[in-house]
N, C-alpha and C positions, 0 to 999 in steps of 0.2 A: 793446096794449103797443107793439111796435115798428111805427112807421108808415113810416119811410124809413131808408135806409142810404146813407151817402156815405163816400168815402175821403178822407183828408187826405195830401197829398204835399208834402214840403219842396222848395223851389226856391231857387236862389241869386239869380236875377234875374227878378222877376215879369214885367216888360215883355218881356224876351227870350223867356220861356216862353210868354206869350200870343201873341207873333208866331209862334213855332214851331208851336204847335198850330193857330192860324188858318191858317197856310201849308199844313198837311197836311190841312185840311178839317174840323177840329173847330170848335165854337162855344162861346160863353160865355153863361151865364145871368145876366141882370140881377137885382138884388134884394138882399135882406139877405145879409150876409156878404162882399159885394164891397167892397174898399177898396184902398188903396195897398199893402197887405200880403197880400191874399187875392183869389183869383178863382175863380169857380165854373165849371169846365170841364164842359160837358154832353156825355155820351157816349151814343150810340144813340138809337133812337126813343123810348125811355122817359125820356130825359134824365137818366140816372144821373149823379150829381155826383161829380167828383173835385176837391176843393178844393186848389188850388195855393196854398201858404202859404210866405211868405218864411222862410228857415231859422231866423232868430233868434226869430220868433214861434212857429214850430213847436216849437223846443226849449223855449221857455217853457211851452207847453201840455203837452208830453209829459214834461217834466222829465227828459229823457234826451238823450244826444247823437244827432245824425243819423247814420244808417248810411253807411258809406263804400261807394258803389256800385261802386268800382273793385275792391273786395276781396270782395264778396259780393252776393247777390240775395235780397231779402226777399220780393218778390212780382213777378209778371208780370201786367200788365193785358192781357187778351185781348178783342178786339172783332171782330164779324162784318163780313165784306165781302160785297157782292152778287154778285161774280164773280171769276174768276181775274184778269181785266184790272184790276179795282179793287185787288186785292192788289198788282199790279205798279205801279199808279199811286201807291199809298201809299208803296211803297219808293222810287220816284223823288222824290216830294215830300219824304220824310224826308231823303234825301240832299241835295236842293237847299236845305232849310231848316237844314242843319247837324247833323242827327242822324246816327246810325251804324246802318246795316243790318248786323247781325251774323249774320243768317241770311237770305240772299237768297230771293226767292220760289221755292218748290219744293213738290212733292207730298208729302203727309204721310199715312202709313197707307193710301194708296190711295183715300181719300174726301175728304181735305181738301187745300187749297192755301193756303199761307201764307208770311208773312215775319215776322221778328222784328227789333226795332230798339231802340235806346236814345234817349231824348230828350236835351236839352241837359244835364240833371243826372245822366245815367247810369241813370235808371229804365227798366225793360224793359217793352216793349209787344209785342203779337203781333196781327197782322191775319190773319183766317182766313176763307176761303170754304169752306163745308161742302156738299158735293154729297151730299145724303141718298139719292139714287138709287143711290149706290155704297156706302153705309154697310152694313157687315155682310157684304159680298161678298168 
């Protein structure tokens, strides 16, 4: 039945979004689906795809208005980091690329270290280093 899962995310300016995600260390997958209105953002070792889609095209596909990210959050995308230092590096890169770190790097629940930020369109992301040696203690 289901072979793959990918998320679709509306963006106002595809080129600016590509620049932002490249600047913070993400890459894009070439191939079908990429155009002047869509880009396949690859996340993680498995290359999970988040399709960045220009808002007008996204609205046409969903037949629904785009959520106002200033008024609410529909989802937060969380991704792993290799170390506490990498979390801090992500936060620095996000700020330099024009994003907003709304939760600076900090310890979470005694076994995670993370930060949370918004991209250029206000979508929420979370970088987490998980120290499994401290989990459950």
